N, CA and C atoms as an extended XYZ file, in Angstrom:
552
Properties=species:S:1:pos:R:3:atomname:S:1:resname:S:1:resid:I:1 pbc="F F F"
N       -48.728       24.392       28.334 N   MET     1
C       -49.086       23.384       27.383 CA  MET     1
C       -47.814       22.929       26.657 C   MET     1
N       -47.679       21.641       26.451 N   THR     2
C       -46.493       21.101       25.777 CA  THR     2
C       -46.844       20.690       24.361 C   THR     2
N       -45.862       20.767       23.528 N   THR     3
C       -46.049       20.380       22.135 CA  THR     3
C       -45.717       18.899       21.981 C   THR     3
N       -46.565       18.149       21.305 N   PRO     4
C       -46.258       16.717       21.148 CA  PRO     4
C       -45.047       16.523       20.213 C   PRO     4
N       -44.341       15.450       20.419 N   ALA     5
C       -43.166       15.140       19.587 CA  ALA     5
C       -43.616       14.820       18.174 C   ALA     5
N       -42.892       15.335       17.187 N   PRO     6
C       -43.301       15.052       15.797 CA  PRO     6
C       -43.081       13.584       15.451 C   PRO     6
N       -43.960       13.078       14.652 N   GLU     7
C       -43.849       11.697       14.210 CA  GLU     7
C       -43.261       11.675       12.801 C   GLU     7
N       -42.430       10.722       12.556 N   LYS     8
C       -41.847       10.597       11.230 CA  LYS     8
C       -42.852        9.938       10.299 C   LYS     8
N       -42.927       10.489        9.116 N   SER     9
C       -43.840        9.892        8.146 CA  SER     9
C       -43.191        8.652        7.534 C   SER     9
N       -44.005        7.824        6.940 N   ALA    10
C       -43.517        6.561        6.375 CA  ALA    10
C       -42.673        6.779        5.132 C   ALA    10
N       -42.899        7.877        4.432 N   ARG    11
C       -42.137        8.074        3.198 CA  ARG    11
C       -40.702        8.499        3.457 C   ARG    11
N       -40.388        8.954        4.649 N   ARG    12
C       -39.017        9.336        4.955 CA  ARG    12
C       -38.175        8.150        5.405 C   ARG    12
N       -38.806        7.124        5.778 N   ARG    13
C       -38.057        5.954        6.256 CA  ARG    13
C       -37.513        5.180        5.068 C   ARG    13
N       -36.300        4.801        5.201 N   ARG    14
C       -35.682        3.984        4.156 CA  ARG    14
C       -35.801        2.512        4.533 C   ARG    14
N       -36.004        1.707        3.541 N   PRO    15
C       -36.038        0.271        3.871 CA  PRO    15
C       -34.637       -0.184        4.280 C   PRO    15
N       -34.617       -1.063        5.241 N   SER    16
C       -33.323       -1.547        5.708 CA  SER    16
C       -32.711       -2.471        4.655 C   SER    16
N       -31.441       -2.220        4.398 N   ARG    17
C       -30.737       -3.057        3.421 CA  ARG    17
C       -30.070       -4.205        4.151 C   ARG    17
N       -30.284       -5.367        3.648 N   GLN    18
C       -29.609       -6.514        4.218 CA  GLN    18
C       -28.403       -6.818        3.353 C   GLN    18
N       -27.288       -6.974        3.989 N   ARG    19
C       -26.057       -7.257        3.266 CA  ARG    19
C       -26.111       -8.663        2.688 C   ARG    19
N       -25.530       -8.780        1.531 N   ASP    20
C       -25.428      -10.091        0.910 CA  ASP    20
C       -24.412      -10.901        1.700 C   ASP    20
N       -24.874      -11.927        2.356 N   SER    21
C       -23.990      -12.713        3.213 CA  SER    21
C       -23.324      -13.861        2.471 C   SER    21
N       -23.568      -13.939        1.181 N   GLY    22
C       -22.962      -14.999        0.392 CA  GLY    22
C       -21.493      -14.726        0.119 C   GLY    22
N       -20.813      -15.692       -0.424 N   PRO    23
C       -19.391      -15.498       -0.716 CA  PRO    23
C       -19.193      -14.473       -1.834 C   PRO    23
N       -18.171      -13.645       -1.663 N   ARG    24
C       -17.880      -12.597       -2.637 CA  ARG    24
C       -16.729      -13.028       -3.529 C   ARG    24
N       -16.637      -12.475       -4.733 N   PRO    25
C       -15.517      -12.808       -5.608 CA  PRO    25
C       -14.195      -12.300       -5.022 C   PRO    25
N       -13.140      -13.017       -5.333 N   VAL    26
C       -11.818      -12.718       -4.793 CA  VAL    26
C       -10.851      -12.517       -5.946 C   VAL    26
N       -10.028      -11.465       -5.855 N   LEU    27
C        -8.984      -11.215       -6.832 CA  LEU    27
C        -7.707      -11.870       -6.330 C   LEU    27
N        -7.174      -12.798       -7.099 N   ARG    28
C        -5.966      -13.533       -6.714 CA  ARG    28
C        -4.821      -13.170       -7.645 C   ARG    28
N        -3.667      -12.980       -7.057 N   LEU    29
C        -2.438      -12.714       -7.798 CA  LEU    29
C        -1.480      -13.840       -7.441 C   LEU    29
N        -1.140      -14.657       -8.416 N   GLY    30
C        -0.289      -15.808       -8.169 CA  GLY    30
C         1.157      -15.418       -7.890 C   GLY    30
N         1.995      -16.418       -7.751 N   VAL    31
C         3.408      -16.191       -7.455 CA  VAL    31
C         4.085      -15.444       -8.602 C   VAL    31
N         3.788      -15.811       -9.828 N   ALA    32
C         4.401      -15.116      -10.969 CA  ALA    32
C         3.950      -13.655      -11.018 C   ALA    32
N         2.699      -13.390      -10.740 N   GLY    33
C         2.209      -12.016      -10.709 CA  GLY    33
C         2.827      -11.215       -9.587 C   GLY    33
N         3.032      -11.847       -8.436 N   TRP    34
C         3.654      -11.153       -7.315 CA  TRP    34
C         5.118      -10.849       -7.615 C   TRP    34
N         5.799      -11.765       -8.276 N   ILE    35
C         7.194      -11.517       -8.649 CA  ILE    35
C         7.281      -10.358       -9.631 C   ILE    35
N         6.371      -10.313      -10.591 N   VAL    36
C         6.361       -9.199      -11.548 CA  VAL    36
C         6.049       -7.893      -10.833 C   VAL    36
N         5.144       -7.929       -9.864 N   SER    37
C         4.716       -6.688       -9.221 CA  SER    37
C         5.636       -6.229       -8.097 C   SER    37
N         6.476       -7.098       -7.533 N   TRP    38
C         7.353       -6.690       -6.435 CA  TRP    38
C         8.827       -6.796       -6.786 C   TRP    38
N         9.266       -7.945       -7.253 N   LEU    39
C        10.696       -8.174       -7.431 CA  LEU    39
C        11.276       -7.378       -8.598 C   LEU    39
N        10.580       -7.327       -9.702 N   ILE    40
C        11.106       -6.612      -10.865 CA  ILE    40
C        11.240       -5.107      -10.586 C   ILE    40
N        10.239       -4.425      -10.005 N   PRO    41
C        10.444       -3.003       -9.697 CA  PRO    41
C        11.566       -2.759       -8.691 C   PRO    41
N        11.718       -3.650       -7.726 N   THR    42
C        12.792       -3.488       -6.754 CA  THR    42
C        14.151       -3.684       -7.417 C   THR    42
N        14.252       -4.644       -8.319 N   ALA    43
C        15.502       -4.849       -9.043 CA  ALA    43
C        15.810       -3.668       -9.967 C   ALA    43
N        14.787       -3.097      -10.587 N   VAL    44
C        14.987       -1.918      -11.437 CA  VAL    44
C        15.482       -0.746      -10.597 C   VAL    44
N        14.925       -0.580       -9.402 N   MET    45
C        15.367        0.502       -8.510 CA  MET    45
C        16.821        0.302       -8.106 C   MET    45
N        17.206       -0.912       -7.770 N   GLY    46
C        18.606       -1.192       -7.445 CA  GLY    46
C        19.518       -0.976       -8.636 C   GLY    46
N        19.056       -1.368       -9.814 N   GLY    47
C        19.846       -1.157      -11.027 CA  GLY    47
C        20.032        0.319      -11.338 C   GLY    47
N        19.003        1.115      -11.121 N   LEU    48
C        19.133        2.564      -11.320 CA  LEU    48
C        20.152        3.170      -10.364 C   LEU    48
N        20.106        2.748       -9.105 N   LEU    49
C        21.083        3.260       -8.147 CA  LEU    49
C        22.494        2.798       -8.484 C   LEU    49
N        22.607        1.581       -8.986 N   LEU    50
C        23.926        1.076       -9.370 CA  LEU    50
C        24.493        1.855      -10.551 C   LEU    50
N        23.662        2.150      -11.540 N   THR    51
C        24.149        2.937      -12.677 CA  THR    51
C        24.437        4.377      -12.278 C   THR    51
N        23.674        4.936      -11.341 N   LEU    52
C        23.998        6.278      -10.849 CA  LEU    52
C        25.319        6.287      -10.086 C   LEU    52
N        25.689        5.147       -9.522 N   GLY    53
C        26.968        5.046       -8.819 CA  GLY    53
C        28.168        5.126       -9.747 C   GLY    53
N        27.959        4.868      -11.029 N   PHE    54
C        29.065        4.951      -11.981 CA  PHE    54
C        29.292        6.364      -12.508 C   PHE    54
N        28.407        7.283      -12.199 N   ILE    55
C        28.589        8.672      -12.617 CA  ILE    55
C        29.637        9.294      -11.709 C   ILE    55
N        30.716        9.853      -12.292 N   PRO    56
C        31.847       10.317      -11.474 CA  PRO    56
C        31.494       11.414      -10.467 C   PRO    56
N        30.644       12.340      -10.788 N   GLY    57
C        30.333       13.433       -9.874 CA  GLY    57
C        29.524       13.003       -8.664 C   GLY    57
N        28.722       11.978       -8.801 N   LEU    58
C        27.871       11.549       -7.694 CA  LEU    58
C        28.592       10.652       -6.692 C   LEU    58
N        29.615        9.985       -7.120 N   THR    59
C        30.304        9.057       -6.218 CA  THR    59
C        31.350        9.748       -5.363 C   THR    59
N        31.692       11.018       -5.652 N   ASP    60
C        32.702       11.719       -4.857 CA  ASP    60
C        32.232       11.933       -3.427 C   ASP    60
N        30.971       12.271       -3.262 N   ASP    61
C        30.444       12.490       -1.911 CA  ASP    61
C        30.170       11.169       -1.202 C   ASP    61
N        29.952       10.115       -1.936 N   GLY    62
C        29.757        8.791       -1.359 CA  GLY    62
C        28.391        8.563       -0.736 C   GLY    62
N        27.381        9.314       -1.161 N   PHE    63
C        26.071        9.102       -0.547 CA  PHE    63
C        25.231        8.088       -1.305 C   PHE    63
N        25.642        7.647       -2.492 N   LEU    64
C        24.871        6.645       -3.219 CA  LEU    64
C        25.251        5.215       -2.844 C   LEU    64
N        26.455        5.015       -2.370 N   ALA    65
C        26.911        3.655       -2.056 CA  ALA    65
C        26.058        2.972       -0.985 C   ALA    65
N        25.701        3.639        0.116 N   PRO    66
C        24.890        2.926        1.119 CA  PRO    66
C        23.417        2.782        0.748 C   PRO    66
N        22.994        3.397       -0.353 N   LEU    67
C        21.583        3.319       -0.698 CA  LEU    67
C        21.186        1.947       -1.240 C   LEU    67
N        22.086        1.263       -1.912 N   ILE    68
C        21.734       -0.045       -2.489 CA  ILE    68
C        21.390       -1.057       -1.404 C   ILE    68
N        22.205       -1.201       -0.342 N   PRO    69
C        21.765       -2.113        0.725 CA  PRO    69
C        20.502       -1.630        1.442 C   PRO    69
N        20.317       -0.319        1.512 N   LEU    70
C        19.096        0.190        2.148 CA  LEU    70
C        17.864       -0.153        1.325 C   LEU    70
N        17.987       -0.088        0.000 N   ILE    71
C        16.858       -0.478       -0.860 CA  ILE    71
C        16.567       -1.957       -0.677 C   ILE    71
N        17.625       -2.763       -0.596 N   ALA    72
C        17.421       -4.201       -0.394 CA  ALA    72
C        16.761       -4.464        0.960 C   ALA    72
N        17.199       -3.751        1.994 N   ALA    73
C        16.590       -3.929        3.319 CA  ALA    73
C        15.142       -3.462        3.320 C   ALA    73
N        14.870       -2.344        2.661 N   ALA    74
C        13.491       -1.847        2.596 CA  ALA    74
C        12.607       -2.813        1.822 C   ALA    74
N        13.162       -3.405        0.774 N   ALA    75
C        12.376       -4.355       -0.020 CA  ALA    75
C        12.013       -5.587        0.800 C   ALA    75
N        12.943       -6.021        1.648 N   VAL    76
C        12.673       -7.217        2.450 CA  VAL    76
C        11.803       -6.895        3.663 C   VAL    76
N        12.121       -5.810        4.357 N   VAL    77
C        11.423       -5.500        5.608 CA  VAL    77
C        10.059       -4.865        5.364 C   VAL    77
N         9.964       -3.982        4.361 N   VAL    78
C         8.714       -3.271        4.103 CA  VAL    78
C         7.979       -3.850        2.899 C   VAL    78
N         8.720       -4.162        1.837 N   GLY    79
C         8.107       -4.551        0.569 CA  GLY    79
C         7.394       -5.886        0.600 C   GLY    79
N         8.057       -6.902        1.087 N   ILE    80
C         7.438       -8.237        1.090 CA  ILE    80
C         6.179       -8.260        1.956 C   ILE    80
N         6.272       -7.886        3.248 N   PRO    81
C         5.034       -7.925        4.039 CA  PRO    81
C         3.992       -6.913        3.565 C   PRO    81
N         4.451       -5.755        3.085 N   GLY    82
C         3.505       -4.732        2.644 CA  GLY    82
C         2.699       -5.150        1.434 C   GLY    82
N         3.368       -5.706        0.421 N   THR    83
C         2.639       -6.116       -0.779 CA  THR    83
C         1.734       -7.312       -0.492 C   THR    83
N         2.188       -8.224        0.345 N   LEU    84
C         1.325       -9.348        0.708 CA  LEU    84
C         0.115       -8.880        1.519 C   LEU    84
N         0.322       -7.883        2.375 N   LEU    85
C        -0.782       -7.341        3.165 CA  LEU    85
C        -1.781       -6.607        2.280 C   LEU    85
N        -1.297       -5.858        1.297 N   VAL    86
C        -2.197       -5.170        0.367 CA  VAL    86
C        -3.038       -6.193       -0.393 C   VAL    86
N        -2.400       -7.263       -0.857 N   GLY    87
C        -3.147       -8.305       -1.560 CA  GLY    87
C        -4.186       -8.968       -0.686 C   GLY    87
N        -3.859       -9.148        0.588 N   ARG    88
C        -4.795       -9.793        1.513 CA  ARG    88
C        -5.944       -8.860        1.903 C   ARG    88
N        -5.616       -7.595        2.188 N   LEU    89
C        -6.644       -6.653        2.631 CA  LEU    89
C        -7.630       -6.303        1.519 C   LEU    89
N        -7.123       -6.185        0.303 N   TYR    90
C        -7.973       -5.758       -0.811 CA  TYR    90
C        -8.365       -6.908       -1.725 C   TYR    90
N        -8.401       -8.119       -1.227 N   ARG    91
C        -8.703       -9.270       -2.082 CA  ARG    91
C       -10.126       -9.239       -2.629 C   ARG    91
N       -11.035       -8.565       -1.940 N   HIS    92
C       -12.412       -8.491       -2.423 CA  HIS    92
C       -12.658       -7.272       -3.305 C   HIS    92
N       -11.675       -6.406       -3.438 N   GLN    93
C       -11.786       -5.263       -4.340 CA  GLN    93
C       -11.334       -5.708       -5.723 C   GLN    93
N       -12.232       -5.700       -6.667 N   LEU    94
C       -11.918       -6.189       -7.998 CA  LEU    94
C       -11.338       -5.106       -8.903 C   LEU    94
N       -11.370       -3.854       -8.465 N   ARG    95
C       -10.798       -2.770       -9.264 CA  ARG    95
C        -9.281       -2.766       -9.093 C   ARG    95
N        -8.535       -2.816      -10.184 N   PRO    96
C        -7.075       -2.838      -10.061 CA  PRO    96
C        -6.503       -1.535       -9.527 C   PRO    96
N        -7.230       -0.438       -9.637 N   THR    97
C        -6.729        0.847       -9.160 CA  THR    97
C        -6.474        0.817       -7.660 C   THR    97
N        -7.316        0.144       -6.923 N   VAL    98
C        -7.156        0.050       -5.473 CA  VAL    98
C        -5.865       -0.680       -5.143 C   VAL    98
N        -5.576       -1.746       -5.849 N   HIS    99
C        -4.358       -2.515       -5.604 CA  HIS    99
C        -3.127       -1.709       -6.007 C   HIS    99
N        -3.210       -0.993       -7.110 N   ILE   100
C        -2.077       -0.181       -7.570 CA  ILE   100
C        -1.772        0.912       -6.556 C   ILE   100
N        -2.799        1.580       -6.034 N   LEU   101
C        -2.584        2.615       -5.028 CA  LEU   101
C        -2.004        2.035       -3.738 C   LEU   101
N        -2.414        0.833       -3.379 N   GLY   102
C        -1.825        0.171       -2.214 CA  GLY   102
C        -0.352       -0.121       -2.409 C   GLY   102
N         0.032       -0.566       -3.598 N   TYR   103
C         1.443       -0.823       -3.887 CA  TYR   103
C         2.240        0.476       -3.908 C   TYR   103
N         1.638        1.563       -4.391 N   ILE   104
C         2.331        2.856       -4.366 CA  ILE   104
C         2.587        3.275       -2.927 C   ILE   104
N         1.626        3.067       -2.055 N   LEU   105
C         1.806        3.402       -0.641 CA  LEU   105
C         2.924        2.571       -0.015 C   LEU   105
N         2.977        1.298       -0.336 N   VAL   106
C         4.057        0.450        0.180 CA  VAL   106
C         5.405        0.958       -0.336 C   VAL   106
N         5.473        1.353       -1.597 N   GLY   107
C         6.717        1.890       -2.145 CA  GLY   107
C         7.131        3.185       -1.476 C   GLY   107
N         6.154        4.023       -1.129 N   LEU   108
C         6.490        5.259       -0.424 CA  LEU   108
C         7.058        4.982        0.962 C   LEU   108
N         6.684        3.861        1.538 N   LEU   109
C         7.218        3.494        2.852 CA  LEU   109
C         8.652        2.965        2.786 C   LEU   109
N         9.184        2.753        1.576 N   TYR   110
C        10.601        2.390        1.445 CA  TYR   110
C        11.490        3.537        1.925 C   TYR   110
N        11.036        4.776        1.767 N   GLY   111
C        11.839        5.949        2.086 CA  GLY   111
C        12.264        6.059        3.531 C   GLY   111
N        11.356        5.944        4.506 N   PRO   112
C        11.774        6.104        5.908 CA  PRO   112
C        12.755        5.053        6.407 C   PRO   112
N        13.054        4.039        5.634 N   VAL   113
C        14.024        3.031        6.055 CA  VAL   113
C        15.421        3.650        6.166 C   VAL   113
N        15.690        4.739        5.429 N   VAL   114
C        17.013        5.372        5.508 CA  VAL   114
C        17.266        5.961        6.887 C   VAL   114
N        16.228        6.160        7.685 N   LEU   115
C        16.428        6.695        9.027 CA  LEU   115
C        17.096        5.690        9.953 C   LEU   115
N        17.188        4.438        9.521 N   VAL   116
C        17.899        3.426       10.303 CA  VAL   116
C        19.377        3.786       10.386 C   VAL   116
N        19.901        4.393        9.317 N   VAL   117
C        21.308        4.782        9.279 CA  VAL   117
C        21.574        5.891       10.284 C   VAL   117
N        20.643        6.785       10.439 N   GLY   118
C        20.799        7.905       11.367 CA  GLY   118
C        19.992        9.081       10.865 C   GLY   118
N        19.562        9.914       11.787 N   ALA   119
C        18.714       11.037       11.408 CA  ALA   119
C        19.508       12.317       11.225 C   ALA   119
N        20.825       12.257       11.280 N   GLY   120
C        21.635       13.469       11.176 CA  GLY   120
C        22.102       13.724        9.763 C   GLY   120
N        22.430       14.965        9.511 N   GLY   121
C        23.003       15.344        8.216 CA  GLY   121
C        21.992       15.334        7.095 C   GLY   121
N        22.411       14.800        5.935 N   LEU   122
C        21.581       14.779        4.740 CA  LEU   122
C        20.718       13.525        4.621 C   LEU   122
N        20.826       12.612        5.550 N   ILE   123
C        20.119       11.335        5.468 CA  ILE   123
C        18.596       11.520        5.368 C   ILE   123
N        17.941       12.380        6.171 N   PRO   124
C        16.483       12.528        6.013 CA  PRO   124
C        16.069       13.081        4.652 C   PRO   124
N        16.984       13.749        3.971 N   MET   125
C        16.656       14.272        2.647 CA  MET   125
C        16.623       13.162        1.603 C   MET   125
N        17.138       11.987        1.936 N   LEU   126
C        17.128       10.859        1.011 CA  LEU   126
C        15.792       10.116        1.014 C   LEU   126
N        14.917       10.420        1.980 N   ILE   127
C        13.624        9.726        2.053 CA  ILE   127
C        12.840        9.870        0.747 C   ILE   127
N        12.659       11.072        0.201 N   PRO   128
C        11.939       11.141       -1.083 CA  PRO   128
C        12.737       10.573       -2.244 C   PRO   128
N        14.070       10.593       -2.147 N   LEU   129
C        14.890       10.038       -3.224 CA  LEU   129
C        14.681        8.538       -3.358 C   LEU   129
N        14.345        7.879       -2.275 N   ILE   130
C        14.079        6.442       -2.311 CA  ILE   130
C        12.578        6.173       -2.415 C   ILE   130
N        11.778        6.879       -1.633 N   GLY   131
C        10.348        6.583       -1.539 CA  GLY   131
C         9.559        6.846       -2.802 C   GLY   131
N         9.753        7.997       -3.429 N   PHE   132
C         8.952        8.328       -4.607 CA  PHE   132
C         9.235        7.414       -5.797 C   PHE   132
N        10.504        7.184       -6.153 N   PRO   133
C        10.724        6.241       -7.266 CA  PRO   133
C        10.274        4.820       -6.935 C   PRO   133
N        10.460        4.401       -5.682 N   ALA   134
C        10.026        3.054       -5.309 CA  ALA   134
C         8.512        2.940       -5.387 C   ALA   134
N         7.792        3.948       -4.937 N   GLY   135
C         6.328        3.930       -5.031 CA  GLY   135
C         5.860        3.912       -6.469 C   GLY   135
N         6.495        4.729       -7.292 N   LEU   136
C         6.135        4.766       -8.711 CA  LEU   136
C         6.430        3.428       -9.382 C   LEU   136
N         7.594        2.855       -9.107 N   LEU   137
C         7.959        1.578       -9.734 CA  LEU   137
C         7.073        0.433       -9.247 C   LEU   137
N         6.740        0.411       -7.957 N   LEU   138
C         5.851       -0.649       -7.468 CA  LEU   138
C         4.446       -0.506       -8.047 C   LEU   138
N         3.978        0.717       -8.207 N   GLY   139
C         2.672        0.923       -8.836 CA  GLY   139
C         2.667        0.463      -10.284 C   GLY   139
N         3.733        0.782      -11.009 N   ILE   140
C         3.844        0.329      -12.398 CA  ILE   140
C         3.971       -1.190      -12.458 C   ILE   140
N         4.708       -1.770      -11.516 N   GLY   141
C         4.840       -3.227      -11.480 CA  GLY   141
C         3.518       -3.917      -11.225 C   GLY   141
N         2.695       -3.347      -10.321 N   ARG   142
C         1.389       -3.960      -10.056 CA  ARG   142
C         0.460       -3.793      -11.253 C   ARG   142
N         0.585       -2.672      -11.961 N   TRP   143
C        -0.207       -2.464      -13.165 CA  TRP   143
C         0.208       -3.458      -14.247 C   TRP   143
N         1.508       -3.730      -14.364 N   MET   144
C         1.986       -4.699      -15.355 CA  MET   144
C         1.553       -6.113      -14.999 C   MET   144
N         1.369       -6.393      -13.726 N   ALA   145
C         0.977       -7.735      -13.291 CA  ALA   145
C        -0.522       -7.962      -13.371 C   ALA   145
N        -1.283       -6.977      -13.787 N   GLN   146
C        -2.740       -7.116      -13.835 CA  GLN   146
C        -3.206       -8.262      -14.735 C   GLN   146
N        -2.584       -8.502      -15.908 N   PRO   147
C        -3.039       -9.660      -16.703 CA  PRO   147
C        -2.795      -11.007      -16.011 C   PRO   147
N        -1.906      -11.032      -15.023 N   LEU   148
C        -1.634      -12.270      -14.305 CA  LEU   148
C        -2.591      -12.496      -13.141 C   LEU   148
N        -3.414      -11.500      -12.830 N   ALA   149
C        -4.399      -11.639      -11.750 CA  ALA   149
C        -5.640      -12.342      -12.298 C   ALA   149
N        -6.316      -13.050      -11.413 N   ARG   150
C        -7.538      -13.743      -11.816 CA  ARG   150
C        -8.612      -13.514      -10.751 C   ARG   150
N        -9.840      -13.507      -11.204 N   VAL   151
C       -10.978      -13.331      -10.303 CA  VAL   151
C       -11.602      -14.693      -10.080 C   VAL   151
N       -11.728      -15.067       -8.826 N   GLU   152
C       -12.350      -16.342       -8.474 CA  GLU   152
C       -13.714      -16.060       -7.859 C   GLU   152
N       -14.725      -16.695       -8.404 N   HIS   153
C       -16.080      -16.598       -7.871 CA  HIS   153
C       -16.340      -17.868       -7.071 C   HIS   153
N       -16.443      -17.782       -5.754 N   PRO   154
C       -16.604      -18.980       -4.932 CA  PRO   154
C       -17.866      -19.764       -5.238 C   PRO   154
N       -18.947      -19.098       -5.631 N   ASP   155
C       -20.189      -19.816       -5.902 CA  ASP   155
C       -20.138      -20.545       -7.233 C   ASP   155
N       -19.251      -20.172       -8.142 N   GLN   156
C       -19.144      -20.827       -9.439 CA  GLN   156
C       -18.073      -21.911       -9.468 C   GLN   156
N       -17.272      -22.024       -8.407 N   ASP   157
C       -16.222      -23.036       -8.391 CA  ASP   157
C       -16.804      -24.445       -8.459 C   ASP   157
N       -17.910      -24.683       -7.765 N   ASP   158
C       -18.512      -26.017       -7.785 CA  ASP   158
C       -19.034      -26.362       -9.175 C   ASP   158
N       -19.634      -25.402       -9.852 N   ALA   159
C       -20.179      -25.659      -11.182 CA  ALA   159
C       -19.073      -25.894      -12.205 C   ALA   159
N       -17.929      -25.201      -12.041 N   GLU   160
C       -16.824      -25.380      -12.986 CA  GLU   160
C       -16.158      -26.739      -12.825 C   GLU   160
N       -16.090      -27.243      -11.612 N   THR   161
C       -15.454      -28.538      -11.419 CA  THR   161
C       -16.329      -29.667      -11.937 C   THR   161
N       -17.652      -29.460      -11.935 N   LEU   162
C       -18.527      -30.512      -12.435 CA  LEU   162
C       -18.499      -30.593      -13.958 C   LEU   162
N       -18.399      -29.467      -14.626 N   THR   163
C       -18.414      -29.461      -16.086 CA  THR   163
C       -17.024      -29.118      -16.608 C   THR   163
N       -16.157      -30.084      -16.677 N   THR   164
C       -14.818      -29.856      -17.198 CA  THR   164
C       -14.781      -29.991      -18.715 C   THR   164
N       -15.720      -30.758      -19.299 N   ASP   165
C       -15.777      -30.944      -20.738 CA  ASP   165
C       -16.620      -29.823      -21.332 C   ASP   165
N       -16.090      -29.070      -22.312 N   PRO   166
C       -16.892      -27.977      -22.874 CA  PRO   166
C       -18.124      -28.474      -23.613 C   PRO   166
N       -18.123      -29.708      -24.068 N   ASP   167
C       -19.285      -30.251      -24.765 CA  ASP   167
C       -20.231      -30.981      -23.816 C   ASP   167
N       -20.017      -30.886      -22.515 N   ALA   168
C       -20.824      -31.628      -21.559 CA  ALA   168
C       -22.260      -31.105      -21.497 C   ALA   168
N       -22.485      -29.878      -21.899 N   SER   169
C       -23.840      -29.348      -21.837 CA  SER   169
C       -24.700      -29.850      -22.993 C   SER   169
N       -24.090      -30.415      -24.028 N   HIS   170
C       -24.841      -30.918      -25.178 CA  HIS   170
C       -25.272      -32.364      -24.937 C   HIS   170
N       -26.135      -32.805      -25.786 N   ASP   171
C       -26.576      -34.190      -25.740 CA  ASP   171
C       -25.401      -35.080      -26.147 C   ASP   171
N       -25.021      -36.105      -25.346 N   PRO   172
C       -23.853      -36.915      -25.670 CA  PRO   172
C       -24.011      -37.694      -26.975 C   PRO   172
N       -25.225      -38.128      -27.278 N   VAL   173
C       -25.422      -38.880      -28.516 CA  VAL   173
C       -25.237      -37.962      -29.719 C   VAL   173
N       -25.795      -36.785      -29.641 N   GLN   174
C       -25.678      -35.840      -30.730 CA  GLN   174
C       -24.225      -35.377      -30.888 C   GLN   174
N       -23.506      -35.185      -29.796 N   THR   175
C       -22.109      -34.756      -29.863 CA  THR   175
C       -21.252      -35.854      -30.484 C   THR   175
N       -21.491      -37.109      -30.107 N   ARG   176
C       -20.719      -38.213      -30.657 CA  ARG   176
C       -20.963      -38.338      -32.170 C   ARG   176
N       -22.229      -38.171      -32.591 N   ASP   177
C       -22.541      -38.270      -34.013 CA  ASP   177
C       -21.923      -37.120      -34.793 C   ASP   177
N       -21.845      -35.964      -34.193 N   ALA   178
C       -21.281      -34.821      -34.924 CA  ALA   178
C       -19.768      -34.952      -35.066 C   ALA   178
N       -19.122      -35.589      -34.095 N   LYS   179
C       -17.676      -35.752      -34.167 CA  LYS   179
C       -17.271      -36.905      -35.057 C   LYS   179
N       -18.079      -37.963      -35.091 N   ASP   180
C       -17.736      -39.169      -35.826 CA  ASP   180
C       -18.596      -39.229      -37.083 C   ASP   180
N       -18.029      -38.986      -38.286 N   PRO   181
C       -18.860      -38.973      -39.477 CA  PRO   181
C       -19.396      -40.354      -39.865 C   PRO   181
N       -18.804      -41.429      -39.374 N   GLU   182
C       -19.275      -42.774      -39.723 CA  GLU   182
C       -20.618      -43.074      -39.075 C   GLU   182
N       -20.879      -42.522      -37.897 N   ASN   183
C       -22.138      -42.775      -37.196 CA  ASN   183
C       -23.241      -41.813      -37.618 C   ASN   183
N       -22.943      -40.879      -38.452 N   ALA   184
C       -23.940      -39.887      -38.830 CA  ALA   184
C       -24.948      -40.425      -39.821 C   ALA   184
């Protein structure tokens, strides 16, 4: 004798969720916000390396001199496409923490650029010396650029373009009388 297959009860079934297929809000960071979040931290990192180059004990070995062009190369090769990619991939994430963590990851990727010079000697030990401060500075830069970011709601764009006058929702006759005391 065989046992019949158990049937699922109706209370265990979950209703199927249909995804909202409408347009979602988008977080936009303009050119000024991108400059604050990418260029300023990269310039601060270069400035720190330049000031460390003036310390007499560190320049004797000569390992700080090639780091400045490497930071510039990492900023151009990794930083520009990386930060633009983070902005594009996470444009629908409205939480700034997600964007900040993405910028920190891009900054950490500045470190492996030193392997272009060569993998011998002390060069691989410079990866954290470049990557960690760059990640921290890019994260702080993206956090500082947060007031420059704006949220665009695609479904509200049409309504905003139609009502450009803040008094447009009021009765025009009543608004004119309230502004002009002679007609009151």
